[in-house]
N, C-alpha and C positions, 0 to 999 in steps of 0.2 A: 504493499499499499504506499509506504514511504517513497519508493521509487516512482510510483505512478504520480503522486502529488508533485514530486520534483519535475517530471516531464510536463505535467499540466501547467504548472505555474511558470516554469522557465520558457518552454516553447510557446505557451499561450501568450505570454507577455511579449516576447519578441515577434511572434507572429502578428499580434495586434499592432506593434510599432512599425513593422515593415509595411503593413496595409496602410497605416496612417501616412507614412511617408510617400506612398504611391498614390495619395489622395483618395484612398478607399477607406470606409468606415473600419475601425479597428476590430469590431466584432466579426467582420468577414474573415479576417486573418485568423481569429480565434477559432471560428467554426471550422475553417479548413485544416487547422492544426488538430482539432478534435477528430475530424474525418480520418486524417493521417495516422494519429495515434490510436484510433479505435480498432475494434476487432476485425474489421474488413480490410485493413491495410497493414500497419505495422504491429497491431496487437500488443501495444506497449502499456496499456492500462489494465490493471489488475481486475479480474472479475468481481472481487469484493468492492472495489471502488464503483464499478458500473452498477452493482446492485444497490449501492448507497446514493446513486446519482439523484434519485427523487428527493432524498433528504437534503442533500447538498443544494439542489435547486431551490428547495423551500427556504433554506437560510438566505440564499442569495436574493430571492424575490422579497423576503422580509426586509432586507436591507434597502432595496431600491424603493419599496413602498414607504418606508420610514423617510427616506429622502424626499419622496413626493409629498408626504404630509407635512414635513418641515418646510416645504417650499410653497405651500398653498397660501393664498391671500384672501382672507374672509371678505374684505371690502370689495375686491373685484368680483368674487363669486356672487355676492349679494347683488351687485350691479347688473349681473347677467340674468337675473331672474330665473326663469325655468330652462334656460338654454342648456346648462350643464346637466340638469336632470333628464332633459330630452335626449341629450347626446349619450346618456347612459343606457337608453333603452331602444330608441327608434333605429339608429344605424345598425346595431347588432341584430335586432329582430328582423329587419328588412333584408340584411345580408343572409341570415340563416334561412329565411323562407326562400329567397332567390336561389341559393345554393341547393336547397332541397328539391326545388322544382327542376333545376337544371340536372341534378343527379338522377332524377326520375327518368329523364329523357336520355341522358348520355350513358349511364351505367345500369339503367333498368332497376334502380332501387325502389322499394316502396317509400311512401311519404315519410314514415317515421324514421327509417334508416337514413333517408336523405336529410331530415331535419337534424339527426344526430350529427351527421357530417357538417351541416350548416353551423351547429353550436361549436364544433371544434374549430372550424375555419373562421367563424365570425368573431371569436375572442381576440381582444387586442393584447399586445405584448407589453407589459409594464417594463421589461428589461430594455426595450428599445425606446419606447415612448417616454418614459419618465426622464431618463437622462437627456433626451432631446428637448423636452419641454423646459426642464430646469436650465439647460444651456441658453435657450431662448430667453428665459426670464433674466438670466444673469447678463445678457446682452441688450435687453430692453425690447425685443421684437414682440409686438402684440400685447404688451403688458397694460396699455392704457384701457383696452377693452376686456382685459382678463382672459384672453384667448388661450393661452397656455394653462391657466388654471381650470377653465372649463373643460378642456380636452383631458387633463389629468383626472378630474373628478369623474367625468363621463366614462373614461376608460375603466376606472375601478368599478363603477356601478354596472357597466355592461358585462364585465366578467362575472359578477355576482349572478346576473340574470341567466347567462348562457351556461354557467356551471350547474346551476340548479336544474334547468331544463334538461341538460345533458345527463345528470344523474338520474333523473326521472325516466328518461328514455332508455338508459342503459338498464335500469331495473326491469322496466316493462318488456324490453325486447329479449333480455336474457332469461327471465323467469316466466314470461308469457302473461303476466298480470301485474297490476300495480296495487300496492297496498292502499287501503282506504280507511275511512273513519266512519263508524256507525253512530248515528244520532238517534236520540229518543224518537220513537214513532216509526222506526224501521227505515229511515232515510240514510243512505250511504253516500258519503262524499269520496270520489276517487282522488288519487294524487293529482290528477289534472285540475280538478276543481279546487284543490287546496294550494295549488301553485302560486296564485297571486298573494295569498296570505303568507306563504312561506317566504316569498321574496321580500315583502314588507317587513316581516318579522326579522329576517336575517340582516337587513339593512339597519333597522331601528336598533336592534340589540347590538349589532356590531359598532354603531356609532356611540351608543351608551357605554359599552365596555371600553372603547377607546378613550372616552372622556373620563371615566373613573380611573383608568390606568394612568392617564396623564396627570390627574390629581395626585395619585400615589407617587408618581415620579418626582413631582414638585415637592411633595412632603419629604420624601426620602433624601433627595439629592440637594435640595436648597434649604428647606426649613430645619431639617434635622442633621444635615451635613455629614451623611454617611460616606461620602466620597471625597477624595482630595484633588482630583484632576479630571480632565475631559475624557481620558481613556476609561477611567472607572465609571464615569457618567454613561458613556456609550455601552459598556459592558452590562451595566444593570438595565438600561433601556432596551438593549437588544434581547436580553434574556427574558424580560417581561413580554416583549413583542412576540417573540418566538413562542413563549408559553401560550399566548392567545391563539396562534395559528395551530399549534398542536391540539389545544382543547377544542378548537372548531372542527378538527378532523375526527375527534373522538365523539364530540356532541355537535352534530351539524345543525344547530338551531340558530347560529349566527355566522356572519362572514368574518372569518379570521383576518383575511387580508384588508378588508375594509376597516376593521378595528385597528389594525396596525397603522394604516393611513390616518385614522382619526386621532391616534395618539400624537402624532407629529403636528397635526393641525391644531389641537387644543393646547399643545405645549406652548405654541407661539403666543396664544392668548393668555395663558396662565403665568408664564414666566419667560419672557423673550431672551434674557441672557442665557438661561438653560437651553433654550431652543437653539441659539447660536452655537453653543458648545457641542450639543448633539449633532448639529448640522455638519460641523467640522469632523466629528468622530465618525459619522456614517459615510462621509465622503471618503475617508481613509479605508473604512471597511469595504466599501464598494469597489475599491481598486483590486482587491483580492477576490471578492465575490464574483465580479464581472468575468474574470478570467476563468474561474471554475465553472460558472454557468454556461458560457458559450462553448468552451472546450468540450464539456460533457454533452452539450447539445449536439455538437458535431459528431461525437462518438456514438450517439444514439441513432443517427440517421442511417437507414438501410438503403444503400445505393442501388442494389440489384433490383429493387422493386420499382424505382423511380422510372427506369426506361420504358416500362409497360404502359404507364399512364401519363407520360409527359405531356403530350398534346392535349388530351381530354382534361388533364388536371389543370393545365394553364387556362383552358377555356372555362372551367369551373370558377377558378380565381377571378378571372376577368369579369364574368357575369355577376359574381357576388359583390365585387368591389364597384365596378363601374355602373351597375344597374341597381342592385339591392342597397348597397351601402350609400350610394349617391342619393337615392330617394330618402333614405333616413336622414342624411345630412341636410337635405333641403327642408324637410319637415322639422328638423330640430332647430334650425336657425331662422325659421319663418317668423316674422314680426320682431326680430331682434335688430340691434343696431350694427350688425356685421354687413360689410359691403361684399360685392361679388368676389373680390379678390380674396378676402378673408375666408369666405365660404369655400372657395376653391382650394385654399390651403389645407383643408380637412383631408383632401385626397392623399397628399404626401405625409401629413402630419398625424393621421389617425388610422392608418391602414396596416401597420407592421404587426407581424405575428411571429412568435417564437416560444415564449415561456409556456403558455397554457397548452399549445399544440404539442410541445415536447412532453408535457406532464400527462396528458390524457389521450394523446393520439393512438396509443397502443391498447388502450383499455377495451375497445370493441372487439379487437382480435383476440385479446386474452379471455374474453367472456364468451368466445365462440359464436359471435354474431356474424351472420352471412354478409360478406363484403368488407369484413374487418381488415383484411390485407390491403384492399384498395383505399379504405379510409386512413390507414396508417401512411400509406405512400403519399396521399394527398396532403396529409398533415406535414409530412416531411418536405414536400415540395413547396408548401406555403412558407415554411421557414426559410428554405434556401432562396426563395424569390423575393418575399416581401421584407424580411428582416434586413438585408443588406440595402435594398432599395429605400426602406423607410429611414434607416440610419443615414443614408446619403442625401435623401430628398429633404428631410426636415431642415438641416442648416443651409441647403442650397436654395430652396424656394422661399424660405422665410423672408430674406431681404427683398425678394421680388414681389411678395404678396402681402406682407404685413407692414404696419407702420411702426417706427421705432419710438419708444417712450422712455421715460425716466426710470432707472433701475431703482428698486427699493431694496437696499442691502439688509434691511431687518427681516426680510421674508426669504431671501435666497442668497446663497453663498456667491459672492462675485470673485471669480478667480482671475487673477491677472499677474503678470510679471512685475514685481515691486522692486524699484531701484532707488537707492539713497545716494544723493550726490554730496560728497564731502569735499569742501573747498579749503585747500591748505596753502600755507606759505612755508618759508624755511625757518620760521620762529619756533620757540618751544611750545607756542599755543597750538601748533599742528597736532601734537600728541593728544590734546584734550578734544580737538575736533574729531580725530579719527576714533578715539575711544567712544564718543558719543555716537558717531555713525555706526560703529560696531554694535553698540548696545541696541540701537533702533533696528538694525538689520537682523540681529538674533531674535528679537521679539516677534518680528513679522516674517521671518524666513526669507529675507530680501537679499538682493545683490547690491553691490556698492561701486560707485565710480569716484575715484580720487582725482580731483582736478587741480592742477597747479598752473596759474597764469604767470608766465615768465615776463619779468620786467628787464632784468639783466641776466644775461646767460652765465650761469655758474654750475657747470656740470657736476662738480664735487658735491655741492649742496643739494642738487636735485637727486643725485645718487643716494645720499643720506636720507633724504625725504622718502625716496621710493623704498628704501630698506626698512624705514620706520613704518611705512604703510603695510608692507609685507608682514612685519612682525605683529602689529596690532590688529590686522585683519586676516590673520593666518587661517581662521576657520570660516571666513566669509568669501564667497565668490566675488572677485573684484577686478577692476582694471585701473591702471594708472595712466593719466593723460596730461601732457603738458601742451599748452597752447600760448601763443603770443597775442597781444591786443589789449584793448580796454578791459579792466578787470570786471566791473559790473555787467557790462554788455556781453562779455564772453561767458560769464557765469550763467546768465539768463538764457543765452542762445544754446548752450550745451544742455541745460536742463530741458528745454523744449525739444531739442533734437532726440534726446534719449528717453523722453517721456518719464522723467523721474517723479517720485511721489513727494519727496521732501528734499530740501537743501539744508545742509549743515555748514555753518560758516562761523569763523572766529571774529571776535571783536576785542580789540585791545582797550586799555583804560584811557587815561588822558595824555600818556606819553606817546609822542609821534616817532615812529621808526620808518625808514624808507623801505625796509625789506618785508614789512608785515602788512596784514590787512587791517587798516585802521578803521575807526568808527564810521567815516564817510563812505567807505566801500560797502560795509554791511548795511548801512542806512540806505544807500542807493539800490542795493539788491532787494531790500525789504519794500521799497517804494515801487520798483519796476517789475518784480516777479509776480506772475499769476499763481506760482506754486508756493505752497507753505514753506516758510524759512525758519530754521531754528538757529538762534545766535548763541554762541558759546562765549562767555566772557572769561577773561583771565583776571580774577579778583585781585591778584597781588598787585596789579597795576592801576587799580581803581583808587583814585585819591579820596 
């Protein structure tokens, strides 16, 4: 097992990075690595790991749904009204029905078997959609109208609906009858009659349990201070979230995945600082979970079956997406403030399939349902086609179809390269400037640029200054730059060119020295720089 995890993590990571450098979504590289390492090619993954793939996928999906919940914006969702709710039901239902009708014609399925296929194909992949939507939020695309939030919420609700219908159909087709409930008076309600109540109950109870768990987290982690750092916060939150998912599998009276998403959503409302720490922790957890999820996804794909159903399978996917799901998208956004471009974005933004299909695609075959092999092959085909396309299309079409708004850093992690500019001269004050810059860089995991503006060429002093910077910034990624010109103008120009976050500059006291940055220079930078400036004073020279 240990060797298998080494191959999964190592090859999965570099496979994703190679794909990214080729301008292809990283998950494509990870899936291809999984196919290569899987039993059909290299057979390098232990059977015990493949048997545990379902459990590992559950952990990965839990992590990504917590990220989704921690990235939701209550105000934007409220502004959308019923759009998010409709997105949770109409596109999925319309696609499932369209796939069922097409399968009846193409594969000669009966309607219930076709609808089972539709439930598998219609489910949306949180592993693709959630990272894509969170990235759009961090960049500001569609945030003014809450489009990423509506898609995130709708995706979670649609999976609840389709998984419930799928479980009902699986029971009915494998056992020949569906369990029912007898009421007083001899009236019997079948599982089909109870389905709407089950859906409502699972959603409501899932949200309530998520709320209560969020309250518990705030009490344990903030009020009672059981943890000392963000890693421990994440450990406790992930354990409680995973407990809900496991409990939902044992007692399917609530949606475990929806409960996990609700934990993050309510954590923002109850304790924003805690939510920010958890957001950072789950970002780190997802780095590992993503690799495991998609490599094992690739390892589970049966290539030999795909060739038989390639063309009819593609036709099924096209009919389901371009006809069924498109009708659902139109009905979901009817009467909203979305323009036609934003509605069109739902095609690339809300169509990816991967996680659910990998989890339940093989169940009909395992239950002995006729056509199970074809269902599994189409599920695998939907992963290979839509997951890479969705991961590529979301960032590609968002700038073309959505409007860019202001990013709210309290709701989503804004990841960018942070650079600190340290402006130094050849005086002893340079050590204090470099020390302050190093302190800031360590706090925010930043890089540093050390700038020395030359007035008089003195190679020996510059070499000593460079050596000092190397010593004080030994654990900070940095570069040393020397330029000639007007000191304030050069500082501001370099700061703009490199997109620095902060400028650290020294200020002497009342004694004037030709070789140092005196007060007039730091004052000029303060007045002309649009970037925050931190002035380090040498107190021993202040009179």
